[in-house]
C-alpha positions in Angstrom: 0.3 0.3 -0.4 1.2 3.5 -1.3 1.7 6.2 2.3 -0.4 9.2 1.9 2.3 11.8 3.1 1.3 15.7 2.7 4.8 17.7 3.5 7.0 14.4 3.9 4.0 13.3 7.4 1.8 10.5 6.6 -1.5 10.5 7.9 -1.9 7.5 8.3 0.5 8.1 11.3 -1.5 11.0 12.1 -4.6 9.5 12.7 -3.2 6.5 14.2 -2.0 8.8 16.9 -4.9 11.1 17.0 -7.1 7.1 17.8 -4.9 5.6 19.8 -4.7 9.6 22.5 -8.8 9.3 21.7 -8.6 5.5 23.9 -5.5 6.7 26.1 -8.2 9.6 27.9 -11.1 7.7 26.8 -12.4 10.7 24.5 -14.1 10.3 21.6 -11.7 11.0 18.7 -13.0 14.0 17.6 -13.1 15.8 20.8 -11.3 19.0 22.1 -8.9 17.1 23.8 -8.0 14.9 21.5 -6.7 18.0 19.3 -5.4 19.4 22.5 -3.7 16.4 23.8 -1.8 15.4 21.0 -0.3 19.3 20.7 0.7 18.4 23.5 2.5 14.8 22.3 3.5 16.1 19.5 3.4 19.9 18.6 1.8 22.0 16.3 1.0 20.7 12.9 0.9 23.3 10.1 0.6 23.5 6.3 -1.8 21.0 4.4 -1.4 18.6 7.4 -3.5 21.1 9.6 -5.5 22.3 6.9 -5.8 19.1 5.1 -6.4 16.6 7.6 -6.8 17.8 11.7 -8.6 20.8 11.1 -11.5 19.3 9.5 -12.1 16.8 12.4 -11.0 19.8 15.4 -12.4 23.2 13.8 -14.9 22.2 11.0 -15.9 24.6 8.9 -20.2 24.4 10.5 -18.9 26.0 13.7 -15.9 28.2 12.5 -15.4 31.3 11.0 -12.5 31.5 9.0 -12.3 34.3 7.3 -9.9 35.8 9.6 -7.3 33.6 8.5 -7.7 34.4 4.6 -7.8 30.4 4.0 -10.9 29.1 2.1 -11.3 25.8 4.9 -11.4 22.4 3.1 -15.5 21.8 2.0 -15.9 17.7 0.7 -17.5 17.0 -2.2 
């Protein structure tokens, strides 16, 4: 199976880490507590990895105003 990379980071590894954290702290995968714990353990994410993987899970466009950032959030079809 081919790795899916964004900025040299394997997307599957990011998702696996998030899933492990959600089990470790007994929170749902999309809980802000999982996002916070990920950032505590691994540091910040930036660029496309944040824009296309992390942010849509933890900061969904229907719940957050992205107009201040100058970016258009990724929206699935």
